[in-house]
C-alpha positions as a printed NumPy array, in Angstrom:
array([[ 71.213, 155.334, 141.857],
       [ 71.735, 151.621, 142.618],
       [ 73.275, 149.59 , 139.856],
       [ 70.711, 147.433, 138.084],
       [ 71.741, 144.016, 136.781],
       [ 71.885, 143.649, 133.005],
       [ 69.156, 141.636, 131.252],
       [ 71.679, 138.84 , 130.67 ],
       [ 72.75 , 138.739, 134.331],
       [ 69.117, 138.681, 135.444],
       [ 68.342, 135.908, 132.961],
       [ 71.321, 133.773, 133.961],
       [ 70.519, 134.168, 137.668],
       [ 66.899, 133.139, 137.118],
       [ 67.986, 130.204, 134.971],
       [ 70.361, 129.072, 137.714],
       [ 67.546, 129.281, 140.295],
       [ 65.15 , 127.263, 138.133],
       [ 67.771, 124.656, 137.295],
       [ 68.83 , 124.324, 140.924],
       [ 65.196, 123.676, 141.787],
       [ 65.017, 121.111, 139.015],
       [ 68.194, 119.38 , 140.19 ],
       [ 66.749, 119.354, 143.741],
       [ 63.386, 118.006, 142.64 ],
       [ 64.481, 114.54 , 141.547],
       [ 66.533, 113.582, 144.634],
       [ 63.994, 115.225, 146.973],
       [ 61.102, 113.373, 145.359],
       [ 63.077, 110.139, 145.539],
       [ 63.739, 110.633, 149.268],
       [ 60.101, 111.503, 149.899],
       [ 58.808, 108.522, 147.925],
       [ 61.206, 106.169, 149.717],
       [ 59.843, 107.309, 153.065],
       [ 56.191, 107.146, 152.024],
       [ 56.041, 104.058, 149.777],
       [ 58.667, 102.122, 151.734],
       [ 59.929, 100.459, 148.557],
       [ 62.889, 101.472, 146.371],
       [ 61.254, 100.069, 143.213],
       [ 58.228, 102.376, 143.403],
       [ 60.323, 105.361, 144.461],
       [ 62.774, 104.835, 141.581],
       [ 59.913, 104.429, 139.098],
       [ 58.425, 107.75 , 140.222],
       [ 61.812, 109.442, 139.87 ],
       [ 62.335, 107.885, 136.431],
       [ 58.878, 109.002, 135.259],
       [ 59.786, 112.603, 136.085],
       [ 62.789, 112.321, 133.726],
       [ 61.863, 109.969, 130.925],
       [ 58.824, 111.875, 129.613],
       [ 61.029, 114.874, 128.74 ],
       [ 61.707, 113.361, 125.299],
       [ 58.065, 113.94 , 124.363],
       [ 57.703, 117.385, 125.886],
       [ 60.908, 118.95 , 124.58 ],
       [ 60.141, 119.188, 120.83 ],
       [ 56.589, 120.456, 121.356],
       [ 57.688, 123.023, 123.927],
       [ 60.448, 124.213, 121.581],
       [ 58.015, 124.577, 118.673],
       [ 55.692, 126.653, 120.827],
       [ 58.582, 128.84 , 122.043],
       [ 59.694, 129.486, 118.453],
       [ 56.166, 130.523, 117.438],
       [ 55.267, 132.563, 120.539],
       [ 55.16 , 136.343, 120.222],
       [ 56.199, 136.525, 123.905],
       [ 58.298, 133.402, 124.523],
       [ 59.022, 134.544, 128.074],
       [ 55.336, 134.268, 128.963],
       [ 55.235, 130.701, 127.687],
       [ 58.426, 129.886, 129.58 ],
       [ 56.954, 131.325, 132.785],
       [ 53.807, 129.236, 132.274],
       [ 55.933, 126.095, 131.833],
       [ 57.846, 126.867, 135.048],
       [ 54.588, 127.401, 136.926],
       [ 53.193, 124.139, 135.558],
       [ 56.31 , 122.225, 136.581],
       [ 56.189, 123.667, 140.105],
       [ 52.463, 122.897, 140.33 ],
       [ 53.14 , 119.287, 139.347],
       [ 55.764, 118.989, 142.078],
       [ 53.321, 120.477, 144.58 ],
       [ 50.612, 117.979, 143.64 ],
       [ 53.097, 115.117, 143.987],
       [ 54.072, 116.448, 147.404],
       [ 50.433, 116.551, 148.499],
       [ 49.485, 113.248, 146.873],
       [ 52.25 , 110.959, 148.101],
       [ 50.791, 108.727, 150.784],
       [ 47.251, 109.847, 149.96 ],
       [ 46.569, 109.313, 146.225],
       [ 46.751, 105.964, 144.381],
       [ 50.243, 105.156, 143.113],
       [ 49.242, 104.851, 139.386],
       [ 47.791, 108.377, 139.561],
       [ 51.044, 109.686, 141.06 ],
       [ 53.025, 107.943, 138.311],
       [ 50.87 , 109.61 , 135.645],
       [ 51.288, 112.978, 137.367],
       [ 55.094, 112.566, 137.407],
       [ 55.013, 111.78 , 133.674],
       [ 52.933, 114.896, 132.955],
       [ 55.18 , 117.092, 135.109],
       [ 58.281, 115.732, 133.378],
       [ 56.943, 116.889, 130.001],
       [ 57.761, 120.451, 131.099],
       [ 61.283, 119.584, 132.301],
       [ 63.066, 120.808, 129.124],
       [ 61.793, 124.335, 129.881],
       [ 64.214, 124.465, 132.795],
       [ 67.204, 123.581, 130.641],
       [ 66.92 , 124.187, 126.905],
       [ 64.075, 126.683, 127.215],
       [ 66.217, 129.187, 129.108],
       [ 69.267, 128.708, 126.917],
       [ 67.331, 129.213, 123.672],
       [ 66.505, 132.786, 124.745],
       [ 70.091, 133.919, 125.436],
       [ 70.733, 135.266, 121.871],
       [ 67.853, 137.753, 122.318],
       [ 69.74 , 139.393, 125.198],
       [ 73.24 , 139.934, 123.772],
       [ 74.82 , 141.063, 120.49 ],
       [ 76.231, 138.258, 118.3  ],
       [ 79.839, 139.044, 119.252],
       [ 79.056, 138.49 , 122.939],
       [ 77.206, 135.21 , 122.412],
       [ 80.175, 132.807, 122.964],
       [ 80.896, 134.256, 126.403],
       [ 77.191, 134.408, 127.291],
       [ 76.801, 130.757, 126.298],
       [ 79.813, 129.778, 128.395],
       [ 78.389, 131.649, 131.41 ],
       [ 75.057, 129.919, 130.858],
       [ 76.818, 126.546, 130.889],
       [ 78.637, 127.57 , 134.062],
       [ 75.33 , 128.322, 135.792],
       [ 73.969, 125.006, 134.59 ],
       [ 76.928, 123.184, 136.127],
       [ 76.589, 125.127, 139.382],
       [ 72.947, 124.04 , 139.602],
       [ 74.029, 120.441, 139.138],
       [ 76.389, 120.87 , 142.068],
       [ 74.005, 122.735, 144.383],
       [ 70.717, 120.975, 143.651],
       [ 71.393, 117.489, 145.078],
       [ 73.378, 118.971, 147.973],
       [ 70.498, 121.299, 148.894],
       [ 68.03 , 118.419, 148.616],
       [ 70.078, 116.357, 151.055],
       [ 70.573, 119.3  , 153.43 ],
       [ 66.885, 120.257, 153.475],
       [ 65.829, 116.646, 153.935],
       [ 68.274, 116.233, 156.838],
       [ 67.222, 119.432, 158.603],
       [ 63.477, 119.58 , 157.916],
       [ 62.465, 116.366, 156.163],
       [ 61.935, 115.278, 152.556],
       [ 58.641, 117.233, 152.137],
       [ 60.527, 120.465, 152.901],
       [ 63.11 , 119.561, 150.262],
       [ 60.404, 119.129, 147.59 ],
       [ 58.739, 122.389, 148.695],
       [ 62.082, 124.235, 148.422],
       [ 62.636, 122.85 , 144.928],
       [ 59.293, 124.083, 143.639],
       [ 59.806, 127.466, 145.345],
       [ 63.119, 127.961, 143.496],
       [ 61.426, 127.155, 140.196],
       [ 58.65 , 129.67 , 140.895],
       [ 61.166, 132.374, 141.873],
       [ 62.534, 132.267, 138.323],
       [ 59.156, 132.916, 136.658],
       [ 59.191, 136.77 , 136.979],
       [ 62.494, 136.962, 135.085],
       [ 61.007, 134.825, 132.3  ],
       [ 58.104, 137.286, 132.   ],
       [ 60.615, 140.106, 131.372],
       [ 62.187, 138.467, 128.333],
       [ 61.9  , 140.608, 125.175],
       [ 59.26 , 139.769, 122.552],
       [ 60.293, 137.643, 119.615],
       [ 61.427, 139.493, 116.501],
       [ 58.978, 138.849, 113.713],
       [ 60.181, 136.562, 110.954],
       [ 59.083, 133.655, 108.789],
       [ 57.643, 130.734, 110.696],
       [ 55.568, 127.651, 109.861],
       [ 51.785, 128.146, 109.935],
       [ 51.043, 125.117, 112.077],
       [ 52.695, 123.589, 115.126],
       [ 52.988, 120.239, 113.32 ],
       [ 54.814, 121.945, 110.457],
       [ 57.073, 123.631, 112.997],
       [ 57.819, 120.271, 114.641],
       [ 58.779, 118.814, 111.256],
       [ 61.033, 121.758, 110.453],
       [ 62.78 , 121.507, 113.814],
       [ 63.368, 117.777, 113.459],
       [ 64.78 , 118.301, 109.952],
       [ 67.101, 121.038, 111.202],
       [ 68.56 , 118.769, 113.889],
       [ 68.798, 115.819, 111.497],
       [ 70.154, 117.516, 108.371],
       [ 72.51 , 120.135, 109.86 ],
       [ 75.576, 117.948, 110.171],
       [ 77.162, 119.653, 113.183],
       [ 73.836, 119.726, 115.061],
       [ 73.119, 116.085, 114.266],
       [ 76.571, 115.055, 115.461],
       [ 76.404, 117.125, 118.657],
       [ 72.913, 115.812, 119.457],
       [ 73.802, 112.155, 118.902],
       [ 77.149, 112.348, 120.701],
       [ 75.778, 114.189, 123.748],
       [ 72.722, 111.905, 123.996],
       [ 74.744, 108.675, 123.966],
       [ 77.294, 110.211, 126.333],
       [ 74.495, 111.279, 128.692],
       [ 73.367, 107.65 , 128.938],
       [ 76.928, 106.753, 129.934],
       [ 76.92 , 109.479, 132.574],
       [ 73.655, 108.106, 133.961],
       [ 75.323, 104.704, 134.307],
       [ 78.264, 106.133, 136.24 ],
       [ 76.13 , 108.214, 138.623],
       [ 73.947, 105.191, 139.414],
       [ 77.046, 103.174, 140.233],
       [ 78.364, 105.809, 142.662],
       [ 76.448, 104.596, 145.765],
       [ 77.565, 101.008, 145.165],
       [ 81.149, 102.125, 144.655],
       [ 80.947, 104.107, 147.893],
       [ 79.669, 101.063, 149.76 ],
       [ 82.453,  98.909, 148.323],
       [ 85.389, 101.304, 148.689],
       [ 84.483, 104.099, 151.123],
       [ 82.503, 102.339, 153.811],
       [ 79.009, 103.527, 152.876],
       [ 76.702, 104.168, 149.925],
       [ 76.106, 107.759, 151.076],
       [ 79.847, 108.461, 150.761],
       [ 79.746, 107.482, 147.096],
       [ 76.79 , 109.781, 146.417],
       [ 78.419, 112.659, 148.32 ],
       [ 81.557, 112.169, 146.252],
       [ 79.572, 113.223, 143.167],
       [ 79.682, 116.79 , 144.511],
       [ 83.441, 116.642, 143.954],
       [ 82.791, 115.795, 140.311],
       [ 80.376, 118.699, 139.995],
       [ 83.015, 121.011, 141.503],
       [ 85.522, 119.736, 138.95 ],
       [ 83.025, 120.444, 136.155],
       [ 82.429, 123.931, 137.565],
       [ 86.166, 124.661, 137.623],
       [ 86.579, 123.477, 134.027],
       [ 83.583, 125.551, 132.95 ],
       [ 84.961, 128.644, 134.687],
       [ 88.235, 128.321, 132.776],
       [ 86.369, 128.036, 129.485],
       [ 84.094, 130.989, 130.347],
       [ 87.178, 133.221, 130.654],
       [ 88.344, 132.237, 127.153],
       [ 85.268, 130.897, 125.341],
       [ 86.898, 130.924, 121.901],
       [ 90.23 , 129.359, 122.904],
       [ 89.242, 125.888, 121.643],
       [ 86.844, 125.001, 118.8  ],
       [ 83.641, 123.627, 120.374],
       [ 83.55 , 120.613, 118.038],
       [ 87.02 , 119.492, 119.09 ],
       [ 86.1  , 120.055, 122.737],
       [ 83.018, 117.866, 122.328],
       [ 85.051, 115.035, 120.805],
       [ 87.686, 115.176, 123.529],
       [ 85.098, 115.224, 126.326],
       [ 83.634, 111.798, 125.509],
       [ 87.084, 110.209, 125.645],
       [ 87.63 , 111.692, 129.109],
       [ 84.207, 110.437, 130.187],
       [ 85.003, 106.965, 128.835],
       [ 88.185, 106.819, 130.887],
       [ 86.411, 107.698, 134.166],
       [ 84.362, 104.489, 134.661],
       [ 87.35 , 102.388, 133.614],
       [ 89.371, 104.058, 136.344],
       [ 86.506, 103.56 , 138.827],
       [ 86.647,  99.816, 138.16 ],
       [ 90.051,  99.741, 139.868],
       [ 89.301,  98.521, 143.44 ],
       [ 90.98 , 101.404, 145.278],
       [ 89.582, 104.573, 146.923],
       [ 92.115, 106.826, 145.171],
       [ 90.953, 105.485, 141.796],
       [ 87.318, 106.283, 142.611],
       [ 88.177, 109.855, 143.645],
       [ 90.24 , 110.317, 140.477],
       [ 87.401, 108.896, 138.361],
       [ 84.89 , 111.332, 139.851],
       [ 87.237, 114.286, 139.198],
       [ 87.752, 113.045, 135.656],
       [ 83.993, 112.845, 135.132],
       [ 83.619, 116.507, 136.053],
       [ 86.526, 117.458, 133.806],
       [ 84.639, 115.863, 130.911],
       [ 81.085, 116.969, 131.724],
       [ 81.796, 120.703, 132.139],
       [ 83.583, 121.211, 128.795],
       [ 81.068, 118.957, 127.017],
       [ 78.165, 121.162, 128.107],
       [ 80.024, 124.337, 127.14 ],
       [ 80.864, 122.897, 123.712],
       [ 77.329, 121.621, 123.153],
       [ 75.736, 124.994, 123.893],
       [ 78.231, 126.777, 121.65 ],
       [ 77.52 , 124.43 , 118.719],
       [ 73.759, 124.84 , 119.08 ],
       [ 74.006, 128.635, 119.287],
       [ 76.262, 128.64 , 116.232],
       [ 74.287, 126.314, 113.97 ],
       [ 70.631, 126.469, 115.086],
       [ 68.428, 128.256, 112.487],
       [ 67.103, 131.469, 114.101],
       [ 63.444, 130.544, 113.712],
       [ 63.97 , 127.063, 115.171],
       [ 66.315, 127.821, 118.019],
       [ 63.835, 126.884, 120.74 ],
       [ 63.221, 123.463, 119.222],
       [ 66.906, 122.717, 118.749],
       [ 67.654, 123.46 , 122.412],
       [ 64.615, 121.838, 124.009],
       [ 64.778, 118.755, 121.776],
       [ 68.446, 118.276, 122.598],
       [ 67.774, 118.775, 126.314],
       [ 64.872, 116.326, 126.31 ],
       [ 66.904, 113.633, 124.558],
       [ 69.745, 114.039, 127.063],
       [ 67.397, 113.878, 130.064],
       [ 65.728, 110.72 , 128.765],
       [ 69.029, 109.054, 127.832],
       [ 70.379, 109.813, 131.298],
       [ 67.327, 108.178, 132.899],
       [ 67.633, 105.108, 130.657],
       [ 71.352, 104.816, 131.433],
       [ 70.629, 104.971, 135.144],
       [ 67.987, 102.243, 134.81 ],
       [ 70.377, 100.08 , 132.78 ],
       [ 73.082, 100.502, 135.41 ],
       [ 70.707,  99.395, 138.137],
       [ 69.887,  96.187, 136.281],
       [ 73.529,  95.409, 135.468],
       [ 74.99 ,  96.348, 138.849],
       [ 72.655,  93.884, 140.56 ],
       [ 74.761,  91.158, 138.922],
       [ 78.137,  92.852, 138.367],
       [ 79.261,  96.366, 139.249],
       [ 82.253,  96.015, 136.951],
       [ 79.966,  95.125, 134.027],
       [ 77.922,  98.264, 134.7  ],
       [ 81.047, 100.452, 134.729],
       [ 82.3  ,  98.885, 131.507],
       [ 78.92 ,  99.622, 129.942],
       [ 79.256, 103.283, 130.924],
       [ 82.694, 103.426, 129.316],
       [ 81.411, 101.659, 126.195],
       [ 78.573, 104.146, 125.747],
       [ 81.029, 107.05 , 125.766],
       [ 83.323, 105.223, 123.364],
       [ 80.319, 104.744, 121.061],
       [ 79.693, 108.478, 121.359],
       [ 83.309, 109.045, 120.321],
       [ 82.872, 106.729, 117.334],
       [ 79.762, 108.675, 116.301],
       [ 81.743, 111.903, 116.573],
       [ 84.377, 110.523, 114.206],
       [ 81.84 , 109.087, 111.77 ],
       [ 79.666, 112.207, 111.44 ],
       [ 82.296, 114.662, 110.347],
       [ 80.8  , 117.927, 109.04 ],
       [ 81.316, 118.744, 105.389],
       [ 84.319, 120.91 , 104.577],
       [ 83.668, 124.508, 103.581],
       [ 84.386, 123.69 ,  99.93 ],
       [ 81.902, 120.824,  99.904],
       [ 79.032, 122.722, 101.513],
       [ 76.338, 123.935,  99.098]])
């Protein structure tokens, strides 16, 4: 008989497909909108709308996942809705009024956290508790791989068949993951709030009052804004140091490869370093990267991109481990989707801030990216969890 993949392997593969489609969707939509609208301002606004609305959709989606008897069915519906939104944007660009397209991008972005935190929140249902650290590390590794493959596939598809084909490929990858979501096991019965609003309040309290969760959420959100700044500066750095803006964007793949390598090392020994310490160290590495990129030399830019990956990969692994460790069982979906939505929105805001600053001074934008990660490091130091003796 042929060997069947384990439920975890099937889940991680589907999550990687959906996330690759998600990582393709933004760049592909941006390329398509640039070609259709002819203006970078409108194209960037459409791209930003797809990201920034995640902060509203994440908590509600998490509350619904925590209450659903079959969370996989809800996750599959969210994936289908996201792909449908991308399809409508593909059909509407150049035909529908721009304000309507902007509203559609905002609505589609509400479902974005399903492709990140929604998948991760279901991992504990597939493995015994002892296997959770390694499963979480493998999940983070797939997430990083999607970050590497998504933009590259978007560029390749757009080059070979045009931007519409890139958007169509992105939505197809998202839809391919839906059958695996339908096969997720039903939720184990347990106490849960009677109303969605009560569930939302309980989830927000869990993130706010659980010290380690609050620290990880704040640190990763502020750091994500800093990462958005650095990525937005990459094309300008490429134009200044490498002879073309496209070279700077392509160089980001090197950073993703560095993150993938770091994640692979951690996946082999997921308990070698405490996740909290790994989180604190990652923001210092990410603060050093834009400072190094401010040095006007190609070698410094390459080193900065490698350093960014070396910080991003371990940060994601640490963040997932902390959430799996400290999220209350009945609120796990909210903890993951809320955290994902905050990171997505912070990243979009950081990218927008970088665009405004870089128009006047690229160095000022890079220093802002470093400052945001240093602020994340200060928050990490300030929000120290209570010692075991002091906990109630």
